[in-house]
C-alpha positions in Angstrom: 27.9 -3.8 -3.4 29.8 -3.3 -0.2 32.1 -5.6 1.8 32.2 -5.2 5.5 34.5 -7.1 8.0 33.1 -7.3 11.5 35.5 -8.5 14.1 34.3 -11.2 16.6 32.5 -10.0 19.6 31.8 -6.6 18.0 28.1 -5.5 18.4 26.6 -4.3 15.2 23.2 -4.0 13.4 22.0 -3.7 9.9 19.4 -1.3 8.6 18.1 -1.1 5.1 17.8 2.6 4.2 16.9 2.0 0.6 13.5 1.5 -1.1 14.3 -2.0 -2.4 14.5 -5.2 -0.3 18.0 -5.7 1.0 20.0 -8.8 0.1 22.9 -9.9 2.3 25.5 -12.6 1.8 26.9 -13.3 5.3 30.0 -15.5 5.7 30.7 -16.8 9.3 34.1 -18.2 10.0 34.2 -20.2 12.1 30.5 -21.2 11.6 27.9 -21.0 14.4 26.3 -17.5 14.7 24.1 -18.1 11.7 21.9 -20.3 13.9 20.6 -17.1 15.5 19.3 -15.9 12.1 17.3 -19.1 11.7 15.4 -18.2 14.8 14.5 -14.6 13.8 11.0 -13.8 12.4 10.9 -12.6 8.8 14.4 -13.9 7.9 14.4 -16.0 4.7 17.4 -18.2 4.1 17.7 -19.4 0.5 19.5 -22.6 -0.4 22.3 -22.2 -2.9 21.2 -22.2 -6.6 22.6 -25.0 -8.8 24.3 -23.7 -12.0 
């Protein structure tokens, strides 16, 4: 896996260059920008799994 820190107000994009589906764990602090992901077509947000 890879960890990337993206500073606030820094434009970026994510492209899957592999053959397998991409999985991302995104942490927003402070929260808020994740609301945009909920509006995007094709984005699946999975609830946390209980142990």
